[in-house]
Legacy VTK file of the C-alpha trace (Angstrom):
# vtk DataFile Version 3.0
C-alpha trace
ASCII
DATASET POLYDATA
POINTS 424 float
-0.166 0.014 -0.157
2.740 2.358 1.072
4.664 1.501 -2.569
1.450 2.194 -4.435
1.211 5.710 -2.729
4.793 6.410 -3.567
4.688 5.515 -6.611
1.651 7.672 -7.384
3.209 10.756 -5.632
6.377 10.348 -7.881
3.827 9.928 -11.019
2.370 13.278 -9.874
5.897 14.702 -9.419
7.115 13.766 -12.748
3.673 14.913 -14.414
4.708 18.459 -12.357
8.084 18.744 -13.610
7.100 17.808 -17.422
4.565 20.662 -17.422
7.416 23.049 -16.087
9.996 21.642 -18.620
6.866 22.536 -21.223
6.646 25.917 -19.871
10.151 27.177 -19.896
10.861 25.242 -23.128
8.067 27.233 -24.769
9.302 30.610 -23.695
12.853 29.343 -24.733
11.726 28.751 -28.515
9.599 32.072 -28.237
12.816 33.702 -27.278
15.283 32.402 -29.666
12.885 32.853 -32.813
12.255 36.485 -31.872
13.298 38.683 -34.825
17.062 39.542 -34.286
16.714 42.602 -36.261
19.243 45.115 -34.733
17.295 48.286 -33.467
19.111 51.259 -34.048
19.390 54.378 -31.602
17.816 57.829 -32.700
19.777 59.360 -30.269
22.931 58.995 -28.328
22.552 59.687 -24.576
25.701 60.260 -22.239
26.531 57.169 -20.285
28.648 56.725 -17.339
30.626 53.396 -16.743
31.668 52.612 -13.360
34.190 49.781 -12.818
34.600 48.916 -9.071
38.129 47.348 -8.292
39.799 45.443 -5.535
42.699 42.670 -6.536
42.061 42.207 -10.079
45.422 43.489 -11.386
46.212 42.979 -15.030
42.727 41.680 -15.533
41.605 45.367 -15.021
43.431 46.554 -18.146
41.316 43.813 -20.230
38.074 45.410 -18.550
38.999 49.040 -19.412
40.465 48.192 -23.101
36.901 46.648 -23.924
35.417 49.936 -22.945
37.717 51.994 -25.027
36.834 49.596 -28.207
33.069 50.236 -27.823
31.428 51.498 -30.865
29.446 53.780 -28.741
30.528 57.418 -29.338
33.427 58.399 -27.241
32.512 61.780 -26.402
29.164 60.028 -24.768
31.111 57.837 -22.602
32.391 58.658 -19.393
34.672 55.634 -17.715
34.835 55.658 -13.610
37.519 53.483 -12.114
36.256 53.097 -8.437
39.196 52.066 -5.826
38.370 50.083 -2.656
40.259 51.503 0.367
41.691 48.323 0.182
42.323 47.962 -3.396
46.018 46.401 -3.979
49.035 48.609 -5.480
49.277 46.599 -8.773
45.290 47.159 -9.731
45.774 50.775 -8.424
48.670 51.214 -10.710
46.946 49.660 -13.828
43.973 52.031 -12.908
46.144 55.175 -13.007
47.797 54.255 -16.217
44.370 55.009 -17.845
44.125 58.617 -16.698
45.978 59.702 -19.961
43.201 58.284 -21.952
40.233 60.192 -20.217
39.639 57.605 -17.457
38.742 59.249 -14.050
39.936 56.960 -11.347
38.448 57.682 -8.216
39.950 56.780 -4.636
36.637 56.166 -2.587
38.300 55.479 0.891
35.460 52.944 1.448
35.252 49.262 1.006
32.665 47.039 -0.558
31.573 46.415 -3.912
28.050 48.374 -3.603
29.574 51.067 -1.303
32.300 52.273 -3.920
29.753 52.166 -6.949
27.432 54.068 -4.510
30.166 56.685 -3.912
30.956 57.277 -7.485
27.341 57.414 -8.715
26.274 60.188 -5.821
29.514 62.137 -6.298
30.364 62.235 -9.771
27.868 60.587 -12.256
25.876 63.183 -13.938
24.680 60.968 -16.966
21.261 59.849 -17.230
22.508 55.930 -17.253
25.071 54.486 -15.509
26.504 50.909 -16.555
28.753 48.707 -14.218
31.399 46.317 -15.193
33.373 43.783 -12.829
37.113 44.797 -13.291
37.607 40.912 -14.290
34.792 41.408 -17.079
34.870 42.491 -20.668
32.105 44.541 -22.665
31.495 43.608 -26.112
31.945 46.503 -28.751
28.396 46.935 -29.068
26.663 46.019 -25.768
26.441 49.829 -24.363
24.507 50.415 -28.020
22.203 47.303 -27.570
21.693 47.851 -24.141
19.912 51.204 -24.129
17.218 50.417 -26.766
14.912 49.136 -24.066
15.220 52.223 -22.061
12.876 53.668 -24.544
10.006 52.463 -22.077
10.340 55.002 -19.272
9.235 52.324 -16.631
12.323 50.398 -17.431
14.884 51.018 -14.682
17.291 48.425 -15.585
18.633 46.445 -18.851
20.790 43.346 -18.423
23.398 41.782 -20.802
24.199 38.166 -21.898
27.093 37.040 -19.624
29.340 34.487 -21.451
33.021 32.925 -20.174
35.777 34.469 -21.314
38.389 32.242 -23.101
37.814 29.234 -20.579
40.785 26.992 -20.599
40.821 24.820 -17.704
38.292 21.906 -17.229
36.547 23.714 -14.099
36.056 27.099 -16.578
34.992 24.826 -19.817
32.187 23.233 -17.822
31.133 26.627 -16.418
30.830 27.669 -19.983
27.797 25.723 -20.376
26.343 26.897 -17.492
26.689 30.550 -18.239
24.967 29.684 -21.874
22.021 27.926 -20.179
21.841 30.991 -17.679
21.907 33.562 -20.694
18.454 31.631 -22.158
17.226 31.232 -18.571
17.645 34.943 -17.610
15.872 36.167 -20.834
13.026 33.891 -19.977
12.495 35.354 -16.403
12.827 38.776 -18.119
9.972 37.601 -20.987
7.347 36.565 -17.960
8.766 40.137 -15.788
10.685 38.085 -13.369
14.311 38.889 -13.912
15.720 39.135 -10.375
19.459 39.894 -11.024
21.586 42.396 -12.901
24.605 40.944 -12.973
27.622 43.301 -12.684
29.338 42.511 -15.717
27.526 44.948 -17.729
24.074 45.742 -16.493
22.926 49.256 -17.127
20.517 51.299 -14.866
18.600 54.514 -15.171
20.082 56.845 -12.624
16.928 58.244 -11.349
15.500 55.076 -10.384
18.476 54.132 -8.345
18.040 57.403 -6.558
14.504 56.967 -6.146
15.062 53.505 -4.520
18.369 54.616 -2.427
20.927 52.863 -4.627
22.815 49.658 -3.979
22.390 48.066 -0.841
25.931 48.296 0.720
25.434 45.750 3.546
24.434 43.128 0.828
26.937 40.865 -0.957
24.796 40.117 -3.539
24.138 43.668 -4.700
22.985 42.787 -8.460
20.356 40.193 -7.036
19.117 42.890 -4.344
18.916 45.905 -6.821
16.904 44.103 -9.273
14.440 42.725 -7.000
14.398 46.002 -5.392
13.710 47.726 -8.789
10.709 45.409 -9.147
9.132 45.900 -5.953
9.331 49.681 -6.563
7.419 48.995 -9.902
10.360 49.622 -12.452
10.782 46.827 -15.356
14.206 44.771 -15.206
15.042 43.773 -19.076
17.226 41.547 -21.091
19.153 41.793 -24.277
19.894 38.601 -25.273
22.412 39.500 -28.029
24.457 42.299 -25.947
27.276 40.552 -24.484
29.631 40.873 -21.873
32.456 38.480 -20.874
33.729 37.520 -17.266
36.865 35.600 -16.274
35.422 32.448 -14.333
37.052 30.352 -11.191
39.634 27.915 -12.157
39.388 26.017 -8.976
36.301 24.070 -7.677
37.044 25.544 -4.146
36.768 29.081 -5.324
33.858 28.123 -7.674
31.967 26.724 -4.610
32.910 29.726 -2.630
31.260 31.903 -5.538
28.323 30.042 -6.135
27.403 29.212 -2.421
27.684 33.333 -2.027
25.385 33.801 -5.015
22.555 31.216 -3.690
22.745 32.336 0.148
22.071 36.261 -1.466
19.190 34.706 -3.529
17.599 33.101 -0.914
18.331 35.888 1.608
17.015 38.395 -0.557
13.974 36.639 -1.547
13.407 36.605 2.281
13.774 40.086 2.923
11.515 40.989 0.277
8.995 38.015 0.663
6.378 40.305 2.126
6.386 42.631 -0.918
6.531 40.203 -3.627
3.733 37.974 -2.168
1.535 41.215 -1.505
-1.426 42.009 -3.610
-0.317 45.419 -4.038
3.157 44.646 -5.820
2.429 47.216 -8.684
1.486 44.226 -10.742
5.149 43.694 -11.970
6.083 40.432 -9.790
3.784 37.800 -10.886
3.392 35.470 -7.835
2.105 32.592 -10.016
5.373 32.870 -12.035
7.312 33.267 -8.574
5.798 30.167 -7.690
6.969 28.040 -10.681
10.386 29.477 -10.660
10.743 28.278 -6.875
9.353 25.243 -7.740
11.669 24.782 -10.859
14.565 25.590 -8.705
13.822 22.676 -5.996
13.127 20.200 -8.733
16.429 21.326 -10.384
18.297 20.489 -7.374
16.656 17.409 -6.667
15.937 16.003 -10.009
19.389 16.670 -11.671
21.450 14.768 -9.369
18.748 11.945 -9.166
18.674 11.756 -12.928
22.844 11.670 -13.031
22.553 8.776 -10.349
20.379 6.772 -12.845
22.561 7.242 -15.636
25.828 6.262 -14.038
24.285 3.214 -12.674
23.062 2.275 -15.933
26.312 2.836 -17.284
28.171 0.757 -14.668
25.684 -1.855 -14.823
26.788 -2.288 -18.570
30.134 -1.965 -17.936
30.133 -4.951 -15.382
27.609 -7.091 -17.675
30.282 -6.537 -20.698
33.168 -7.397 -18.280
31.421 -10.599 -17.110
29.867 -11.797 -20.094
31.747 -10.586 -22.958
31.075 -8.226 -25.762
29.963 -10.539 -28.383
26.458 -11.485 -28.255
24.330 -12.782 -31.109
21.545 -10.616 -32.705
19.011 -12.462 -30.944
20.503 -12.340 -27.746
21.061 -8.370 -28.090
17.251 -8.034 -29.288
16.240 -10.026 -26.249
18.310 -7.847 -24.026
16.933 -4.436 -25.562
13.142 -5.864 -25.132
13.905 -6.905 -21.457
14.998 -3.271 -20.989
12.310 -1.730 -22.583
9.389 -3.740 -20.862
11.298 -3.280 -17.509
10.537 0.702 -17.678
7.366 1.562 -15.670
5.812 4.988 -16.055
8.216 7.035 -13.873
11.437 5.490 -15.904
9.536 6.767 -19.158
8.934 10.131 -17.682
12.409 10.133 -16.660
13.666 9.493 -20.042
11.498 12.158 -21.662
12.526 14.911 -19.190
16.196 14.071 -20.118
15.955 14.071 -23.705
13.926 17.438 -23.629
16.471 18.925 -21.071
19.427 17.921 -23.158
17.527 19.067 -26.392
16.790 22.749 -24.377
20.592 22.936 -23.609
21.763 22.199 -27.154
19.208 24.629 -28.273
20.112 27.081 -26.130
23.864 26.944 -27.411
22.696 26.566 -30.701
20.807 29.939 -30.568
23.237 31.780 -28.197
26.535 30.887 -30.013
25.439 30.279 -33.451
27.236 27.044 -33.736
28.389 23.826 -32.129
30.663 21.302 -31.920
28.944 17.997 -31.947
31.566 16.098 -29.992
32.770 18.544 -27.966
29.559 20.100 -26.940
27.911 16.524 -26.440
30.609 15.932 -23.977
30.806 18.867 -22.166
26.763 19.440 -21.812
26.720 15.588 -20.732
29.316 16.463 -17.737
27.403 19.513 -17.106
24.109 17.818 -16.668
25.321 14.966 -14.778
28.485 15.309 -12.719
27.920 19.213 -12.501
24.240 18.764 -11.471
25.638 17.292 -8.196
27.882 20.384 -7.480
24.939 22.680 -8.257
22.318 20.886 -6.085
25.111 20.899 -3.205
25.562 24.965 -3.717
22.060 25.363 -3.757
21.300 23.590 -0.769
24.021 25.191 1.105
22.556 28.660 -0.168
19.208 27.404 1.061
20.154 26.845 4.516
22.482 29.838 5.263
19.891 32.165 3.136
16.412 30.363 4.825
16.947 28.330 7.698
19.688 30.027 9.057
18.753 33.508 7.764
22.333 34.380 7.536
23.401 37.714 6.132
26.537 36.901 3.826
28.833 39.750 4.118
32.116 41.285 2.273
35.556 40.173 3.969
38.279 42.164 2.623
41.618 41.445 3.622
44.376 43.968 2.846
46.999 42.728 -0.151
49.117 45.642 0.095
LINES 1 425
424 0 1 2 3 4 5 6 7 8 9 10 11 12 13 14 15 16 17 18 19 20 21 22 23 24 25 26 27 28 29 30 31 32 33 34 35 36 37 38 39 40 41 42 43 44 45 46 47 48 49 50 51 52 53 54 55 56 57 58 59 60 61 62 63 64 65 66 67 68 69 70 71 72 73 74 75 76 77 78 79 80 81 82 83 84 85 86 87 88 89 90 91 92 93 94 95 96 97 98 99 100 101 102 103 104 105 106 107 108 109 110 111 112 113 114 115 116 117 118 119 120 121 122 123 124 125 126 127 128 129 130 131 132 133 134 135 136 137 138 139 140 141 142 143 144 145 146 147 148 149 150 151 152 153 154 155 156 157 158 159 160 161 162 163 164 165 166 167 168 169 170 171 172 173 174 175 176 177 178 179 180 181 182 183 184 185 186 187 188 189 190 191 192 193 194 195 196 197 198 199 200 201 202 203 204 205 206 207 208 209 210 211 212 213 214 215 216 217 218 219 220 221 222 223 224 225 226 227 228 229 230 231 232 233 234 235 236 237 238 239 240 241 242 243 244 245 246 247 248 249 250 251 252 253 254 255 256 257 258 259 260 261 262 263 264 265 266 267 268 269 270 271 272 273 274 275 276 277 278 279 280 281 282 283 284 285 286 287 288 289 290 291 292 293 294 295 296 297 298 299 300 301 302 303 304 305 306 307 308 309 310 311 312 313 314 315 316 317 318 319 320 321 322 323 324 325 326 327 328 329 330 331 332 333 334 335 336 337 338 339 340 341 342 343 344 345 346 347 348 349 350 351 352 353 354 355 356 357 358 359 360 361 362 363 364 365 366 367 368 369 370 371 372 373 374 375 376 377 378 379 380 381 382 383 384 385 386 387 388 389 390 391 392 393 394 395 396 397 398 399 400 401 402 403 404 405 406 407 408 409 410 411 412 413 414 415 416 417 418 419 420 421 422 423
């Protein structure tokens, strides 16, 4: 009896997951089929770009040079390099070397990414729009021009780019390439339904009047890029995404560093959701945060944490079972024996197994679809292996960091703070 109830529950959950998958896939297809004709700006407003720095060193050169190489009119861009109080000597030297190229270096005397950005925006920025760019990130030549188009709508408070991995070399970086590609389409999907809750540091642009109205970036929040997007939404602004406006970021090359980064992201996500939960779930939230969509997002996150590692477990169990069978029996089978084996495996599938296979196939297809839609080309062998590793092995890592973030942000309500050690 208990087994029957358990099986029924699993089948209901499978149907729910299937529904969620179709929902997101439908949005993905709509996004990637949109007309990609480039919209031109009728005028070029002045734009400020703020680069907060800490210990980036030589990487800062890539960041500044990428903006200097922008196709946006040079007399319409003002670049500010914001130094933390703890920014090291090497990074400072790199920053000041660009002053002769018109870059304004601001030694803020404060610490914290949000704090130094606020200092520059409040005291120096006079432009109507301001973009941020992490000091280890680069802007595509056309990024600024493309990000400004959605601001024709006066209700838009922020516009985000697609963030891709910059020149991945190590295995840890290569696997993140697929994670970022999937995130590109996922963020566009969130924007499509009006619930984009992150304005990433590498390249997001803001309406300065909107920042001023909501009180700028939260200086006590380590995931200020999530907090600012949620805050804008709760204040009635729209957060849009331009999928073909690219920025590039240098990603961690060590698992330990990647775990710290993702743990911070996900702890911050849950912390900020708890911070704004009353406003988000309120009936009077300006109609820009759809509560039903929020439920679907959280349900999707839950199933991604649970389902992906479970699917990976079954895949590798099946591979190991096949390996041991071949080892013990040998690889030479008659056609009849092979056919009987296929039939036996086929008939052994129950409804849940069939749903699992269906979900896996559609999930893999969505990843390939995202890859092709965003990068325009795929390497059949390399990308198949990369996506297979991402869906299986990397899923355990993601599940673990999401769980860690949930425990920190929801159960312990832990506020993760900046800890800056002086490297001078």
